[in-house]
C-alpha positions as CSV (number, residue, x, y, z in Angstrom):
1,M,-4.9,-30.1,-11.7
2,G,-4.5,-26.5,-12.9
3,T,-5.3,-23.3,-11.0
4,A,-8.8,-23.0,-12.5
5,E,-9.7,-26.5,-11.6
6,F,-8.3,-26.1,-8.1
7,L,-10.3,-23.0,-7.5
8,Q,-13.5,-24.6,-8.7
9,S,-13.1,-27.7,-6.6
10,S,-11.7,-26.1,-3.4
11,F,-13.5,-22.8,-3.3
12,G,-16.5,-23.2,-5.6
13,V,-15.4,-20.4,-8.0
14,S,-17.3,-20.9,-11.2
15,K,-15.9,-20.6,-14.7
16,E,-17.9,-17.5,-15.2
17,I,-16.3,-15.7,-12.4
18,L,-12.8,-17.0,-13.4
19,N,-13.3,-15.7,-16.9
20,L,-14.6,-12.3,-15.7
21,T,-11.6,-12.0,-13.4
22,A,-9.2,-12.8,-16.2
23,E,-10.9,-10.1,-18.4
24,A,-10.7,-7.6,-15.5
25,E,-6.9,-8.2,-15.1
26,R,-6.3,-7.8,-18.8
27,E,-8.2,-4.5,-18.9
28,T,-6.4,-3.0,-15.9
29,A,-2.8,-3.9,-17.0
30,N,-1.8,-0.3,-17.5
31,V,-3.1,0.7,-14.1
32,F,-1.1,-2.2,-12.5
33,R,2.0,-0.8,-14.2
34,H,1.5,2.6,-12.7
35,I,1.1,1.1,-9.3
36,A,4.3,-0.8,-9.7
37,E,6.2,2.4,-10.7
38,T,4.9,4.2,-7.6
39,A,5.9,1.3,-5.4
40,E,9.4,1.2,-6.9
41,F,10.0,5.0,-6.3
42,N,8.7,4.7,-2.7
43,Q,10.9,1.6,-2.0
44,Y,14.0,3.6,-3.0
45,K,13.0,6.4,-0.7
46,V,12.7,4.0,2.2
47,Q,16.0,2.3,1.4
48,K,17.7,5.7,1.3
49,A,16.4,6.6,4.7
50,F,17.5,3.3,6.2
51,Y,21.0,3.8,4.7
52,E,21.4,7.4,5.6
53,N,20.2,6.8,9.2
54,R,22.6,3.8,9.5
55,V,19.9,1.4,10.6
56,S,21.6,-1.7,12.2
57,E,20.8,-4.7,14.3
58,T,21.3,-2.4,17.4
59,H,18.1,-0.5,16.4
60,L,16.0,-3.6,16.6
61,F,16.9,-4.4,20.3
62,P,14.2,-3.9,22.9
63,T,14.3,-1.5,25.9
64,T,12.3,-1.6,29.1
65,G,11.2,0.7,31.9
66,Y,11.5,4.3,31.0
67,G,13.1,3.6,27.7
68,Y,15.8,6.3,28.1
69,D,18.2,6.5,25.1
70,D,16.2,4.0,23.0
71,L,18.3,4.4,19.8
72,G,15.9,2.2,17.8
73,R,12.8,4.3,18.8
74,D,14.6,7.6,18.1
75,T,16.0,6.5,14.8
76,L,12.7,5.2,13.6
77,D,11.3,8.7,14.1
78,K,14.1,10.0,11.8
79,V,13.4,7.4,9.2
80,Y,9.7,8.2,9.0
81,A,10.4,11.9,9.0
82,Q,12.9,11.5,6.1
83,V,10.6,9.3,4.0
84,F,7.6,11.5,4.6
85,E,9.7,14.6,3.9
86,A,8.8,16.2,7.3
87,E,10.9,17.9,9.9
88,D,10.2,15.3,12.6
89,A,8.0,12.3,13.4
90,L,6.5,10.5,16.4
91,V,6.2,6.8,15.8
92,R,5.0,4.8,18.7
93,H,3.4,1.4,19.5
94,H,1.6,3.3,22.3
95,F,-0.9,4.7,19.7
96,V,-3.8,2.3,19.7
97,N,-5.2,3.3,16.3
98,G,-5.4,6.1,13.7
99,S,-8.1,7.9,15.5
100,H,-5.8,8.1,18.5
101,T,-3.0,9.7,16.5
102,I,-5.4,12.3,15.0
103,A,-7.0,13.1,18.3
104,T,-3.5,13.4,19.9
105,A,-2.6,16.0,17.2
106,L,-5.8,17.9,17.8
107,Y,-5.5,18.0,21.6
108,A,-1.8,18.9,21.2
109,V,-2.3,22.1,19.2
110,L,-5.7,23.3,20.3
111,R,-6.4,25.4,23.5
112,P,-9.6,26.6,25.1
113,G,-11.3,29.3,22.9
114,D,-9.6,28.0,19.7
115,V,-11.5,27.0,16.6
116,L,-11.2,23.7,14.8
117,F,-12.5,23.7,11.3
118,A,-13.1,20.4,9.4
119,I,-12.8,21.5,5.7
120,T,-13.5,18.2,4.0
121,G,-16.8,17.5,5.7
122,K,-17.5,15.7,8.9
123,P,-14.4,13.7,10.1
124,Y,-14.4,9.9,10.4
125,D,-17.0,8.4,12.7
126,T,-14.6,7.4,15.4
127,L,-13.5,11.0,15.9
128,E,-17.0,12.4,16.6
129,E,-17.0,11.8,20.4
130,A,-13.4,13.0,20.7
131,I,-14.4,16.3,19.1
132,G,-17.7,16.5,20.9
133,I,-20.0,16.2,17.8
134,S,-21.7,13.3,19.5
135,G,-21.5,11.6,22.9
136,A,-22.2,12.7,26.5
137,P,-20.6,15.8,27.8
138,G,-18.0,15.8,30.6
139,R,-15.8,13.0,29.3
140,G,-13.0,15.2,28.0
141,S,-13.9,16.0,24.4
142,L,-12.6,19.1,22.7
143,K,-16.0,20.6,23.2
144,D,-15.7,20.1,27.0
145,Y,-12.5,22.2,26.8
146,E,-14.5,25.0,25.1
147,I,-12.8,24.4,21.7
148,E,-15.3,25.5,19.0
149,Y,-15.9,23.1,16.1
150,C,-17.3,23.9,12.6
151,E,-17.2,22.2,9.3
152,A,-17.7,22.8,5.6
153,E,-19.7,20.2,3.7
154,L,-18.3,18.9,0.5
155,K,-19.8,19.9,-2.8
156,E,-22.0,17.4,-4.7
157,N,-18.9,16.1,-6.6
158,G,-17.2,15.3,-3.4
159,L,-14.6,18.1,-3.5
160,P,-14.1,20.8,-0.9
161,D,-16.3,23.9,-1.1
162,F,-13.6,26.6,-1.4
163,D,-16.0,29.5,-1.2
164,K,-17.4,28.2,2.1
165,I,-13.9,27.5,3.4
166,K,-12.8,31.1,2.6
167,E,-16.0,32.5,4.2
168,I,-15.3,30.7,7.5
169,L,-11.6,31.4,7.5
170,I,-12.3,35.1,7.1
171,S,-15.1,35.2,9.7
172,K,-13.4,33.2,12.4
173,K,-9.8,33.0,13.8
174,V,-9.3,29.3,12.9
175,K,-6.4,27.7,14.9
176,A,-6.5,24.4,13.0
177,V,-8.1,22.8,10.0
178,E,-8.7,19.0,9.7
179,I,-8.4,17.4,6.3
180,Q,-9.4,13.8,5.7
181,R,-7.6,12.3,2.8
182,S,-9.6,9.1,2.4
183,K,-13.4,8.9,1.9
184,G,-14.2,7.2,5.3
185,Y,-17.7,6.0,5.1
186,G,-18.6,8.3,2.3
187,W,-19.0,8.3,-1.5
188,R,-16.5,10.7,-2.7
189,P,-13.0,10.8,-4.2
190,T,-9.9,10.2,-2.1
191,Y,-7.7,13.2,-2.4
192,S,-4.2,12.9,-3.7
193,A,-1.3,14.2,-1.6
194,E,-0.7,16.9,-4.3
195,Y,-4.4,18.0,-4.2
196,I,-4.2,18.2,-0.4
197,G,-1.2,20.5,-1.0
198,E,-3.5,22.8,-3.0
199,I,-6.0,22.8,-0.2
200,V,-3.3,23.7,2.3
201,K,-2.0,26.5,0.1
202,F,-5.5,27.9,-0.2
203,V,-5.9,27.9,3.6
204,K,-2.5,29.4,4.2
205,N,-3.1,32.2,1.7
206,I,-6.1,33.3,3.7
207,S,-4.9,32.4,7.2
208,P,-1.1,31.8,7.3
209,E,-1.0,30.8,11.0
210,T,-3.7,28.2,10.7
211,I,-2.3,24.7,11.3
212,C,-3.3,22.1,8.7
213,I,-3.7,18.6,10.0
214,V,-4.2,15.7,7.7
215,D,-5.9,12.4,8.5
216,N,-3.6,10.4,6.3
217,C,-5.0,6.9,7.0
218,Y,-5.1,4.5,4.1
219,G,-3.1,6.8,1.9
220,E,0.5,6.3,2.7
221,F,2.7,5.2,-0.2
222,A,-0.2,5.4,-2.7
223,D,1.4,8.5,-4.2
224,L,5.0,9.5,-4.7
225,H,4.9,11.9,-1.8
226,E,2.9,12.5,1.3
227,P,0.9,15.7,2.2
228,T,3.9,16.9,4.3
229,Y,5.9,17.3,1.1
230,Y,3.2,19.7,-0.2
231,G,2.9,21.8,2.9
232,A,0.7,20.0,5.5
233,D,1.8,20.9,9.0
234,L,0.9,17.5,10.5
235,I,-0.1,14.1,9.1
236,A,-1.2,11.2,11.2
237,G,-2.1,7.5,10.6
238,S,-2.1,3.9,11.9
239,L,0.7,1.3,11.7
240,I,-1.8,-1.5,11.2
241,K,-2.7,0.2,7.9
242,N,-0.2,1.0,5.1
243,P,3.0,2.1,6.9
244,G,3.1,-1.0,9.1
245,G,3.5,-3.2,6.1
246,G,1.4,-6.0,7.6
247,L,4.1,-6.6,10.3
248,A,3.6,-3.9,12.9
249,L,1.5,-5.4,15.6
250,T,0.0,-2.0,16.7
251,G,0.9,1.6,16.8
252,G,0.7,4.9,14.9
253,Y,2.6,7.9,13.7
254,I,2.4,11.6,13.5
255,A,4.8,13.5,11.2
256,G,5.3,17.2,10.4
257,R,6.7,20.4,11.8
258,R,9.2,19.9,14.6
259,D,7.5,22.3,17.1
260,L,4.2,20.6,16.6
261,I,5.6,17.1,16.9
262,E,7.0,18.2,20.3
263,L,3.5,19.3,21.4
264,C,2.2,15.9,20.2
265,S,4.8,14.1,22.2
266,Y,3.8,16.0,25.3
267,R,0.2,15.0,24.7
268,L,1.1,11.4,24.2
269,T,3.2,11.2,27.4
270,C,3.2,14.5,29.5
271,V,4.8,17.9,29.4
272,G,8.5,17.8,30.2
273,I,8.9,14.2,29.1
274,G,7.6,14.0,25.5
275,K,9.7,11.8,23.2
276,E,12.4,11.1,25.8
277,C,10.6,8.2,27.4
278,G,8.7,5.2,26.1
279,A,10.3,1.7,26.1
280,S,10.1,-0.2,22.8
281,I,9.7,-3.6,24.5
282,G,10.6,-5.5,21.4
283,M,8.3,-3.7,19.0
284,N,11.1,-2.0,17.0
285,R,11.9,-5.0,14.7
286,N,8.4,-5.4,13.3
287,M,8.0,-1.6,13.0
288,Y,11.2,-1.3,11.0
289,Q,10.7,-4.3,8.8
290,G,7.0,-3.4,8.3
291,F,8.0,0.1,7.1
292,F,10.6,-1.4,4.8
293,M,7.9,-3.7,3.3
294,A,5.2,-1.0,3.2
295,P,5.6,0.3,-0.4
296,H,5.4,-3.2,-1.8
297,I,2.5,-4.3,0.5
298,T,0.6,-1.1,-0.2
299,A,1.0,-1.8,-3.9
300,Q,-0.4,-5.3,-3.4
301,A,-3.5,-3.8,-1.7
302,I,-4.0,-1.2,-4.4
303,K,-3.8,-3.8,-7.1
304,S,-6.4,-5.8,-5.2
305,A,-8.7,-2.8,-5.0
306,V,-8.4,-2.2,-8.8
307,L,-9.3,-5.8,-9.5
308,C,-12.3,-5.6,-7.1
309,S,-13.5,-2.5,-8.9
310,A,-13.2,-4.0,-12.4
311,L,-14.8,-7.3,-11.5
312,F,-17.8,-5.9,-9.6
313,K,-18.4,-3.3,-12.3
314,K,-18.7,-6.2,-14.7
315,L,-21.2,-7.7,-12.3
316,G,-23.3,-4.5,-12.5
317,A,-22.4,-2.8,-9.2
318,K,-21.6,0.9,-8.9
319,V,-17.9,1.3,-7.9
320,D,-15.7,4.1,-6.7
321,P,-13.0,4.6,-7.8
322,E,-13.6,3.3,-11.3
323,P,-11.1,0.6,-12.5
324,D,-9.0,2.9,-14.7
325,M,-8.6,5.7,-12.2
326,I,-5.3,6.5,-10.5
327,R,-5.5,5.5,-6.8
328,H,-4.6,7.7,-3.8
329,D,-5.5,5.1,-1.1
330,I,-6.2,1.4,-0.7
331,I,-10.0,1.6,-0.4
332,Q,-12.5,0.3,-2.9
333,S,-16.1,1.3,-2.4
334,I,-18.9,-0.8,-3.9
335,R,-22.5,0.5,-3.8
336,F,-25.0,-2.3,-3.6
337,E,-28.3,-0.6,-2.6
338,N,-29.1,-3.9,-0.9
339,P,-28.2,-5.1,2.7
340,D,-28.2,-8.7,1.7
341,K,-25.6,-8.1,-1.0
342,V,-23.4,-6.3,1.5
343,I,-23.5,-9.2,3.9
344,A,-22.9,-11.7,1.0
345,F,-19.8,-9.7,-0.1
346,C,-18.3,-9.5,3.4
347,R,-18.9,-13.2,4.0
348,G,-17.0,-14.0,0.7
349,I,-14.1,-11.8,1.8
350,Q,-14.0,-13.5,5.1
351,K,-13.9,-16.9,3.5
352,G,-10.9,-15.8,1.4
353,S,-9.0,-14.6,4.4
354,P,-6.1,-16.6,6.0
355,V,-7.4,-16.4,9.6
356,D,-10.9,-17.2,10.7
357,S,-12.0,-18.1,7.2
358,F,-14.7,-20.3,8.7
359,V,-16.3,-17.4,10.6
360,T,-19.6,-16.0,9.3
361,P,-19.6,-12.1,9.7
362,E,-22.8,-10.5,11.1
363,P,-23.7,-6.8,11.6
364,W,-23.0,-5.6,15.2
365,D,-22.8,-2.5,17.3
366,M,-19.2,-1.6,16.9
367,P,-17.6,0.8,19.4
368,G,-17.3,4.4,18.0
369,Y,-19.9,4.0,15.2
370,Q,-23.4,5.3,15.1
371,D,-24.9,2.4,13.0
372,K,-24.5,-1.4,13.1
373,V,-21.4,-2.4,11.1
374,I,-20.5,-5.6,9.4
375,M,-16.8,-6.4,9.1
376,A,-14.9,-9.1,7.4
377,A,-11.3,-9.3,8.8
378,G,-9.5,-12.6,8.9
379,A,-6.2,-11.0,9.7
380,F,-2.9,-12.0,11.5
381,V,-3.1,-8.6,13.3
382,Q,-6.5,-7.9,14.7
383,G,-8.3,-5.2,12.7
384,A,-5.4,-4.6,10.4
385,S,-6.8,-2.7,7.4
386,I,-3.7,-3.4,5.3
387,E,-4.7,-7.1,5.4
388,L,-7.7,-8.1,3.4
389,S,-10.8,-6.8,5.0
390,A,-14.2,-5.3,4.2
391,D,-16.7,-3.4,6.3
392,A,-19.9,-1.5,5.9
393,P,-22.3,0.5,8.0
394,M,-25.7,-1.1,7.7
395,K,-27.6,1.9,6.3
396,P,-28.7,3.0,2.9
397,P,-27.3,3.2,0.2
398,Y,-25.5,0.1,1.5
399,I,-21.9,0.8,0.5
400,V,-19.2,-1.7,1.4
401,Y,-15.6,-0.6,1.7
402,M,-12.9,-3.2,0.9
403,Q,-9.2,-2.6,1.6
404,G,-6.0,-4.4,2.0
405,G,-4.4,-7.6,0.8
406,L,-0.9,-8.6,2.0
407,T,-0.6,-10.4,-1.4
408,Y,-2.5,-9.7,-4.5
409,E,-3.1,-13.5,-5.1
410,S,-4.7,-14.0,-1.7
411,A,-6.9,-10.9,-2.1
412,K,-7.9,-12.0,-5.6
413,L,-9.2,-15.2,-4.1
414,G,-11.3,-13.4,-1.5
415,I,-12.7,-11.1,-4.2
416,M,-13.6,-14.0,-6.5
417,I,-15.4,-15.8,-3.6
418,A,-17.3,-12.6,-2.8
419,A,-18.3,-12.3,-6.5
420,E,-19.4,-15.9,-6.5
421,N,-21.6,-15.2,-3.4
422,M,-23.1,-12.3,-5.2
423,K,-24.0,-14.4,-8.2
424,R,-25.6,-17.1,-6.0
425,L,-27.6,-14.5,-4.2
426,E,-29.1,-13.2,-7.4
427,K,-30.1,-16.7,-8.5
């Protein structure tokens, strides 16, 4: 029995979908080559950092209690800082998600009376209550601390409105700007690290003291460099996305200017302690190995996103990015204009996942989100976006966001099953 026959008999993938998938792979071969070249460069950067920081078995050992002199923890900070071309980094399993790292950075640098300016539109949904855009007062949001918030909506093409940004930077004394690299639950381009550098340069030319903080989630290792290389003061993200390489069990990172990383460490623990405490309790091994694997695993996820784009475009859906576009994160958006198609897609992705493949996803009230969300995530690490997953807020225009895939082959299976679900729904 060959592969095609096995897929038909075991997963119900039709010849039509198999043929369309093969066509999609042939048409995206050049894009796949670019992804491989980026992964190779980033892998060499990681290897150099491991070598120059003399990573050894000693760094993988756990510490307990206060975690004083945790060599593994402190060296991992140096490895991240070197790879991300930053002065310093704070890499901890104590961070619960990407939103936690970003909020930590915001609370670290902002003080009462300061102004926070979101220059790429409203931040990701899970930051709204932390900032004070939504939610009840009195719970410790930035707004409760009398930190002013303002934002500049994106232009129709999904790019920043530089005229509006300039206007606000001139009219207000902005302490920090927040830049979201990925699209979140939007329909707009993901910004390359280099383009974010242009945004940062624009801000600094008008307001040199303004701190530029980048939500870097989903974008690590998609480009040759991170936004810190191009001048961002701080970048932050989650270890159960790209940099954890599918092996980190939890955690997050912040990288950037040394003085600001120190403030972030004080916010994570407390003033006077900062980075000096925090036991690794056996997490170092997975965090090191995951980071070593991250360039390759990220490439697998990006290839999967390209295939998804190409296949569903053939099936008549609107996709972003288009199949032949260079990627700057791992997310693929598919616009269905139909809630049933969103549900069918997510159920197909779930069936193609290694864990809980038998589960049927349903829309639900997910913490931190304003609308019901459907999520397909059959992952070894709960909620790990670097593993194959898909999610969508159940509201018009019914866009689903697929990301991840520890291996291209496993993600390809989930994508084909999702496509098969779509075809059956149309019949």
